[in-house]
N, C-alpha and C positions, 0 to 999 in steps of 0.2 A: 458579559457579567457572569461571575462565578456563582453557581447555586450551592447553597450550604445546607439545604434541607435533606436530612438522612433518607436514603433510598430513592431519591429523585434526582435526575439529571436534566439539564436544560436542552431544548432543541438545538441550540448552537453547539453544545458539547457533543450531542449525537452527530451533528453535521461534521465536526472536526474529527471525531473518531472514525467515521466512515470515509471521510476524505483522506485521512492519513493512511488508512488501510489500503485503499485502492491505488493511490499514487505510488506507494512503496512497491506494490505489486507490478505496476506498469513500468516504473523506472528501473527496477532491478531485473532486467531481462537480457538475454543474449540473442533475442530475435526481435527485430524491428521491421515489420512488414506492413504493407498497406492493408492486405486482407486480414492479417492478425489483429491490427488495431480496430478495424471496422467490425470484425466478428466479436471481439471482446466487448466493444461498446454495445452492440446489439444484444449480446447475451446478458450483460449486466443490466441493461434496460429491462429486458423481459423478466429476468429473475427478480429484480427489485420490484417490478409491478406485481409479480406473483407473491412476493413476501408481504407487500402492502395488503393485498386481498386476503391472504391468510390471517394476518394480524387483525383485520377488520371483522372478518366473518367468525373467526375463532371456532370453526367446526371440527377441528382436529383434536382428538383426545390428548390429555396431558402426557400419557405414557408414550404415545406415538410421537408427539412433538419433542419430548425430551430425547427420544431415541435418535431421530434423524438429525436433530441439532448437535447431539453429541458426536455422531458419526462424521458430520461435516466439519465440526471443530477439530476432530482428530486429523482428518485429511488436510485441512487448511494449516493446522499447526505443523504437520509433517512437511508440507510444501514450503512453509516459511523457513523452518529450520534447515531443510535441504538447500534452499536458495542462499541462505546466509552462509552456510558452510562452503558451498560451491563458490560463492563470491570471495570468501576468505582465501580459498585455494587458488582460484584462477585469475582473480583481479588484483588483490593486494598482496598476494603471496606471503601471508603472515605465517611465520614458522612456529605455529602452535598446533599441537595435536587436536584432531577433530573432537575426540572424547573430552578433552579438557575444556575446549571452547563450548561444547554442548552442555557440559555440567555447569560451567560458569554462567551461561545464558539461562539455563533452567533455574538455577538458584536465584538469580536476580528476578526472573519472572515470577517465581513462587513468592518471593518477598513482596513484590509489587501487588500481586493478586490478593495477598493477605491484608492489604490496606483497604480493600473494598473497591466497588465499582466507581464510587464518587472520586476517589483519588486517581484512578485510571482515566476517568473522563476529564478531570482537570488537566492531567498531564498531556492528554491528547490535544488540548488547545495549544499548548506550547510546541508540541511536536508538529502540529499542522502549520504553525507559523514559520518554524525554521525550515521545514521541508519545502514549502512554497517559496520562501525567500531564497533558498539555495537554488531552486529551479530557475528562477528569474535572474539570479546573479550569474549562474552558469550560462544562461542564454545571452545576457548582456555582454559578458567578456568574450564571447565567441562570434558576436555579430560581425566584427571586422573580417572574419575569415570566410564570410559568405561571398562567394564569387563564382564565376564561370558556371552558370546554371546549366549549360549544355552538357556538363559532365555528370549531372545528377542522374543516377540510375537506381532508384529505390527498389528493394526487393518487393515483389508483389504478393507472392503466396508464401504460406508457411505459418503454422501455429502448433505449439506443442501441447500435449495433454496437461502439463503442469500449468500452463497459462490458462487453460480452460477451467481447471480446478480453482485457481485463484479468483476467477470471476464470481465465485460464490461468496466472497468475503463480505461485500456490502449487504446482500440479502440476509445472510446468516447473522451478522452482527445486528442488523436491524431487528430481526425477530427476537434476538436475545435481549436487546436493550429497550425496544419501543414500549414495553409495558411499564417502564420506569421513567418515561419521559412525560413531563407535564407541558403541554403546548402543542404547536403545529408540527408534529413529527414527520408528517408526509412531505412537508417542504424541505426538511433536513435530508430526507431520503432522496428526493428528486434533485436537490441542489448538490448533494455530494457526488452523484453520478455525473451530472453535467460539469461541475467544477473540476473533478478529478481527470476526466477525459479531455477537457479543454486545456488544462495545464500540461498534461502529458502530450497533447497534440503539438503544442508549442515546442516542447522538448524534442519530440521525434522529428519535427520539421527542421530544427537546427542541426540535428544529427545527420539528416539527409543532405543538408546544404554544406556542412563542414566536412563530414567524413566521406560523403558521396558513396560510390560503389564499394569502398573499402570497409564500410560499416559492418558488413556481414562477416568480416574476418576477425573482428574483435570479440572477445568473450562477453564483454559488457560495454556496448557502444556508448551508453549515457555516461558511464564512469570515465571512459576514454575522453569524452567531450570535456569533462572537468579537468582531466590531466593536461589537456592542451591549452586550457585557459590561462590567462596572465592578467595580473593587476600590477602595473608598474614593473618592478624588478622581481616581483614574487610570482613564481609560476607553479605548475602542478597543484592546482586547487582541489585535488582529490579529497582532501580532508573535509571540504565543504559539501561533498556528496556523501562520504562515508559516515560522518557524525550524524547528520539528519536521518540517514538510512537506518542506522542502528537504533536511534530513538523511535522511529516509526515502526520497525519490526518488533521492538520491545513493547510498545503500546499495543500492537496487534495481538501478540502472544498473551500479554497480560489480560487483555479484554476477553479473549476466548476462555482462558482459564477461570477467571473470577466468576463469569456467568455460568459456565458449565458446572462448576463446583456447586453453585447455588441451585441450579436446575435439578441436580441429582441428590441434593441433601434431603 
């Protein structure tokens, strides 16, 4: 149900916003390791718990709260833009200068942020739907490629600082948006962590089964999974990954900007 009351978003909209943010961070990665996945899940769980406690106790002064949220939003925005530009360069090989792509993205995000948090929250519902649908479609079209389990050799160790920074997305967004949620926001927080990692677990599992030990040689294994997929005579389903990805990253960047702008006004 879409909430139309100014300045208030629903728990479900908060859930889709957090879900979209975390799935996009987990899917757009060039490292799929057992340790990395478990570490990110544990870190997200702990940080989300800390965010919930902070929002409930409210013992941190307004200036300190604005300062650390602004810093983390800058870090997360930088990590998101870097990921998108690297994906453009290494995965889809789009012949567009990075400066032009960054300016175009920032212009679109600035316009979206100017519409307010209600508009961003509503768009997150659409974005969450298409990204989850894309994940399960990518899984379904690759099921037939799952064979010879003896050749599966998943990477065990490895996690980059960029992946660690991205784990702050759910707690930071929760702290930014929870004051404007009317309803059981703690369920939206817990549900988003569980749902995002559950969906990503399915995706990672299919990557291990289909790409096997060669997964580590691809710049973006999940993207490669979609390239290998086929529906009838139509192959290279990478558009089904790229389009939801761009929507998700767009929502994430808009969500950071619209709230940081309001926090510092």
